[in-house]
Steps between C-alpha positions, in 0.01 A plus 500: 500500500330796665621738226354271236164496678504881521561519126214255449262727690627800301425313176154399626428859607614624160275246328199622697584861426527429127167317505338803663665732247349289219153550649555872552630552148193322361279760669725803475577532129239566232714400200440130434850448362666650809256322732559152356872559456544595865279215623709251304828660613402502868364144488813363332712683759276368778545140386876542477512637854268226626715225348809654663319509836426128467873430486543624858159446661244226521216532252263587786722781630556644152132481406367649822755784498424571135124498565523719810713760322268499199186530717632782717662696216194469275269614778714797596550599136125479442439724798754768404487489120136415429330618821358155570358444846672257736255348744561377851487144361784584260719625785407199715591267213824687435595472866428127503706451183797684651472303825482177298816589308681579826386174661603303193843665499553446874390136490729425207795654688421296813473180295838570337674558836336191654617274219859628501 
């Protein structure tokens, strides 16, 4: 069961990464054909990964992991690729999101071991 959950988190992480790549490609490429093609490709891939994550995780775990990965990856990509500023509030929010994901993961593990 634990291996299945790990794969679920890998799928959710991959979904978030693909969502961030869709956003980056929309800003990065000037050709409209390439831009829209990549956005569609990354979004279709993201949904496939997200659906696979739902097979191993609860919808809350999959959604929060997907969102956290997308948020962090988009912010970091914006900083490095587009020289966007990241404020203290962004880092505080990112920290709270990561802590929330860790708490959610730990509480779901404790609930599983308590019910077994």
